[in-house]
LOMAR-221643 format. One line per field, with one value per residue (C-alpha): residue number from 0; x, z, y. Coordinates in steps of 0.1 Angstrom, whole numbers. Each point is the difference from the previous one (the first is absolute). Example, Ala and Ser with C-alpha at 12.3 -4.5 7.8 and 13.67 -1.06 7.14 Angstrom:
BEGIN
n	(0; 1)
x	(123; 14)
z	(78; -7)
y	(-45; 34)
// end
This chain:
BEGIN
n	(0; 1; 2; 3; 4; 5; 6; 7; 8; 9; 10; 11; 12; 13; 14; 15; 16; 17; 18; 19; 20; 21; 22; 23; 24; 25; 26; 27; 28; 29; 30; 31; 32; 33; 34; 35; 36; 37; 38; 39; 40; 41; 42; 43; 44; 45; 46; 47; 48; 49; 50; 51; 52; 53; 54; 55; 56; 57; 58; 59; 60; 61; 62; 63; 64; 65; 66; 67; 68; 69; 70; 71; 72; 73; 74; 75; 76; 77; 78; 79; 80; 81; 82; 83; 84; 85; 86; 87; 88; 89; 90; 91; 92; 93; 94; 95; 96; 97; 98; 99; 100; 101; 102; 103; 104; 105; 106; 107; 108; 109; 110; 111; 112; 113; 114; 115; 116; 117; 118; 119; 120; 121; 122; 123; 124; 125; 126; 127; 128; 129; 130; 131; 132; 133; 134; 135; 136; 137; 138; 139; 140; 141; 142; 143; 144; 145; 146; 147; 148; 149; 150; 151; 152; 153; 154; 155; 156; 157; 158; 159; 160; 161; 162; 163; 164; 165; 166; 167; 168; 169; 170; 171; 172; 173; 174; 175; 176; 177; 178; 179; 180; 181; 182; 183; 184; 185; 186; 187; 188; 189; 190; 191; 192; 193; 194; 195; 196; 197; 198; 199; 200; 201; 202; 203; 204; 205; 206; 207; 208; 209; 210; 211; 212; 213; 214; 215; 216; 217; 218; 219; 220; 221; 222; 223; 224; 225; 226; 227; 228; 229; 230; 231; 232; 233; 234; 235; 236; 237; 238; 239; 240; 241; 242; 243; 244; 245; 246; 247; 248; 249; 250; 251; 252; 253; 254; 255; 256; 257; 258; 259; 260; 261; 262; 263; 264; 265; 266; 267; 268; 269; 270; 271; 272; 273; 274; 275; 276; 277; 278; 279; 280; 281; 282; 283; 284; 285; 286; 287; 288; 289; 290; 291; 292; 293; 294; 295; 296; 297; 298; 299; 300; 301; 302; 303; 304; 305; 306; 307; 308; 309; 310; 311; 312; 313; 314; 315; 316; 317; 318; 319; 320; 321; 322; 323; 324; 325; 326; 327; 328; 329; 330; 331; 332; 333; 334; 335; 336; 337; 338; 339; 340; 341; 342; 343; 344; 345; 346; 347; 348; 349; 350; 351; 352; 353; 354; 355; 356; 357; 358; 359; 360; 361; 362; 363; 364; 365; 366; 367; 368; 369; 370; 371; 372; 373; 374; 375; 376; 377; 378; 379; 380; 381; 382)
x	(29; 30; 33; 26; 28; 27; -7; -35; 11; -16; -32; -25; -18; -32; -15; -35; -27; -38; -28; -11; -36; -20; -3; 40; 8; -3; 25; 22; 1; 11; 29; 11; 3; 18; 25; 5; 14; 26; 10; 7; -28; 0; -34; -13; 6; -19; -35; -12; 9; -6; -33; -15; 11; -14; -34; -4; 19; -19; -33; 9; 33; 13; 25; 26; 18; 33; 13; 34; 2; 28; -19; -32; 14; -5; 32; -12; -31; -12; -32; -4; -26; -5; -8; -4; 5; 7; 22; -2; -26; 25; 22; -20; 16; -8; 13; 5; 3; 15; -22; -16; -26; 15; -28; 10; -30; 4; 39; 0; 4; 37; 14; 38; 28; -22; 12; -8; -6; 28; 15; 31; 21; 13; -20; 19; -5; -38; 0; 17; -24; -31; 14; 9; -35; -14; 22; -4; -36; -16; 16; -32; 3; 19; 10; 6; -2; 16; -5; 15; 28; 20; 35; 21; -8; 33; -10; -28; 0; -8; 9; 21; -21; -5; -38; -3; 17; 2; -9; -2; -30; 15; 21; -6; 22; -12; 13; 1; 15; 16; -5; 21; 28; -24; -6; -12; -20; 27; 29; -24; -5; 37; 5; -20; 17; 0; -24; -25; 5; -5; -33; -16; 9; -15; -32; -4; 4; -23; -27; 5; 1; -27; 9; -32; 16; -13; 13; -17; -2; -31; -2; -39; -15; -32; 17; 28; -26; -16; 33; 6; -35; 9; 34; -10; -10; 37; 13; -25; 9; 42; -10; -26; 22; 23; -2; -12; -25; -7; -11; -27; -18; -1; -27; 25; 26; -20; -20; 34; 13; -31; 5; 38; -7; -24; 19; 14; 37; 20; 30; -9; -20; -12; 6; -6; 24; -17; 11; -23; 5; -25; -19; -4; 11; 30; 11; 3; 25; -19; 25; 5; 19; 15; 20; 31; -9; -22; -11; -10; -29; -18; -3; -24; 7; -18; 12; 19; 13; 30; 29; 19; -25; 7; -30; 16; 34; -14; -25; 25; 28; -26; -11; 36; 3; -30; 16; 33; -15; -30; 8; 33; -3; -6; 33; -11; -22; -7; -11; -6; 6; 1; 22; -6; 25; -17; 8; 38; 2; -15; 15; 36; -7; -11; -12; -15; -35; -7; -33; 9; -15; 9; -5; -4; 28; -23; 4; -31; 13; 34; -12; -24; 31; 17; -27; -3; 37; -4; -27; 21; 29; -23; -16; 35; 9; -31; -4)
z	(-296; -12; 17; -10; 20; -8; 30; -11; -34; -16; 12; 1; 32; -7; 31; 0; 26; 0; 25; 21; -1; 18; -31; -4; 36; -8; -29; 20; 28; -24; -16; 37; 13; -33; 3; 39; -14; -19; 28; 37; 14; 36; 19; -7; -39; 0; -13; 37; 12; -34; -9; 34; -3; -37; 6; 28; -18; -33; 18; 1; -16; -36; -5; -26; -12; -12; -22; -13; -26; -24; -29; 16; 35; 27; 21; 22; 17; 22; 12; 6; 15; -15; 24; -9; 29; 11; 27; 16; -21; -27; -10; -23; -7; -17; 21; -9; 33; -7; 18; 22; -2; 15; 27; 34; 11; -29; 3; 36; -11; -4; -31; 4; -24; -30; -34; -35; -5; -23; -17; 19; -31; -15; 29; -1; -38; 4; 29; -21; -28; 22; 14; -36; -8; 30; -1; -38; -9; 32; 7; 11; 33; 25; 26; -3; 38; 10; 36; 16; -22; 15; -3; 3; -24; -15; -11; -19; -38; -19; -35; -4; -12; 10; 2; 33; 30; 30; 34; 31; 25; 27; 7; 26; 14; -2; 19; -13; 16; -27; 6; -28; 23; 32; 3; 36; 24; 27; -24; -5; 34; 4; -26; 19; 26; 36; 12; -25; 9; 36; -8; -22; 25; 29; -18; -13; 36; 17; -28; 0; 41; -3; -35; -10; -29; -34; -33; -34; -36; -20; -38; 0; -12; 21; 32; -7; -2; 33; 16; -13; 11; 35; 0; -17; 28; 15; -34; 3; 35; -8; -29; 10; 12; -31; -33; -17; 20; -5; -33; 17; 3; -36; -21; -32; 21; 15; -35; -18; 26; -2; -38; 3; 21; -24; -30; -12; -11; -8; 24; 18; 33; 29; 32; 38; 27; 34; 35; 31; 36; 20; -34; 3; -32; 8; -36; -35; -32; -32; -27; -35; -18; -35; -15; 21; 24; 27; 10; 30; -7; 35; 35; 31; 36; 33; 23; 28; 32; 5; -19; 1; -25; -38; -18; -32; 5; 11; -29; -28; 12; 2; -36; -11; 15; -19; -32; 5; 10; -24; -30; -15; -33; 20; -2; 17; 28; -12; 28; -29; 6; 32; 29; 29; 27; -1; -38; 7; 27; -19; -33; -17; -29; -8; -33; -12; -15; -18; -10; -36; -20; -36; -6; -30; 2; -1; 18; 24; 13; 6; 19; 21; 7; 11; 25; 14; 7; 18; 20; 11; 9; 21; 16; 9; 16; 20; 12)
y	(68; -24; -6; -23; -15; -25; -21; -7; -13; 30; -6; 29; 9; 19; 20; 10; 11; -3; 6; -31; -11; -25; -19; -6; -10; -35; 4; 19; -26; -26; 21; 13; -40; -9; 27; -7; -35; 18; 26; 0; 20; 7; -6; 36; -6; -32; -3; -8; 35; 18; -19; 11; 37; 0; -14; 28; 30; -6; 9; 38; 7; 5; -28; -1; -35; 4; -29; -9; -29; -14; -12; -14; -9; 23; 7; 28; 12; 28; 17; 37; 20; 36; 27; 39; 22; 37; 10; 33; 10; 7; -28; -26; -34; -34; -28; -38; -23; -32; -28; 27; 24; 29; 4; -6; -20; -25; -2; -10; -32; 8; -15; -8; -11; 16; 2; -13; -36; -9; -28; -13; -2; 33; 17; 31; 6; -6; 24; 28; -5; 5; 33; 11; -6; 17; 30; 7; -9; 8; 33; 14; -18; 23; -26; -40; -12; -32; -10; -17; -11; -29; 15; 32; 29; -4; -35; 14; -9; 30; 13; 33; 28; 37; 3; -19; -3; -24; 9; -19; 10; -22; -32; -24; -29; -35; -31; -39; -31; -20; -39; -15; -13; -3; -39; 0; 22; -3; 13; 31; 8; -3; 26; 27; 23; -15; 27; -10; -37; 7; 20; -27; -27; 19; 8; -36; -13; 25; -7; -39; -6; -27; -12; 21; 18; -10; 13; -6; 8; 3; 1; -2; 36; -6; -7; 27; 27; -13; 4; 34; 11; -13; 19; 31; 20; -3; 13; 31; 5; 2; 24; 22; 28; 0; 21; -32; -16; -39; -13; -21; 33; 5; -18; 0; -17; -28; -4; -4; -27; -19; -3; -6; -27; -20; 9; -33; -4; -28; 11; 34; -7; 22; -20; 10; -11; 1; 0; -16; -4; -22; -1; 39; 18; 24; 11; -7; 7; 6; -12; -5; -30; -3; -25; 6; 30; 7; 35; 15; 22; 12; -15; 6; -9; 0; 25; -15; 19; -24; 19; -33; -16; 9; -16; 15; -16; -34; -2; 13; -25; -29; 9; 2; -36; -12; 15; -17; -34; -3; 23; -8; 17; 34; 20; 31; 16; 35; 24; 26; 37; 22; 4; -21; -14; -35; 0; 6; -24; -29; 3; 2; 21; 37; 13; 34; 8; 35; 19; 9; 29; 5; 37; 22; 29; 31; 31; -6; -31; 13; 28; -26; -21; 31; 10; -35; 1; 34; -13; -33; 23; 24; -29; -10; 32; 6; -36)
// end
């Protein structure tokens, strides 16, 4: 597929796909890392994350590599997993999941900020070329699924055509703290509401009555995994009555994060921020770092009966203090998708995340979507 555009000086963008095998992973790693240097990937699109996921997914899944090139230079990459499913015993479909497998057990690792890895220059026209190839030369695929896309559905780059439509399965709010203009920790605290400031100061005072509060950040993968092992019981306890129990009960989840921690990368890192009181571990934050952003992935805290003590607020603010004082290049602390009061309290920006399905316009899917809408309305009425 050829596509010309005046902004690329009539360069030709060629898009192709091929099956990924064990034999070509080493070459793909080299290509991916090279393209990272010409793009601005968020942590979840660095080879640190993608490589760890690929080493696990290739064991059982059919994986398709998408390449976009200008001459011999790669300007776009993405990895799809193909699944063939049947719903209600009738509706057959072929699905391509971007950087996911389409299986809940595998996808509990929760990739976010998901998209193609694309060269920053001419990003929009490269994305248009990729979708043109997918929708015209892979039209046997019923659904292309991108989750979790890092912006609103209205920001999704998609060529105008009639055979496919864009659907949003759901959207979710995200929160982040901009650190660009924050030079001191005190100036950050002053920016918070008086109520939040009061809760933080009270919690810190109660935890540190005998100067026994200790905060630390570890970048060592072996130490980090030992810390998660110590904290995982608290995480399991917190989530055991929810629709999605803790990932620490899922071998796919734990295996992935072991791979993620040891997967070396020039800029992307996994770190653990931990809190001890009287030399006893009270909680940890599992976070990611890339060139200019820190990401909060998960936390686990000891259960405390004194509701004046807010371990989460204390640990997050100490980590923010560490970022301000030790990581001058970090411009943002991203709490990622999901509503939570503490995220609103500690941040100064809100964004949107979308679960996007690019779906073929066929009668069976139109009927299915109508039934889904009816089901949602009935649920609202009777709940």
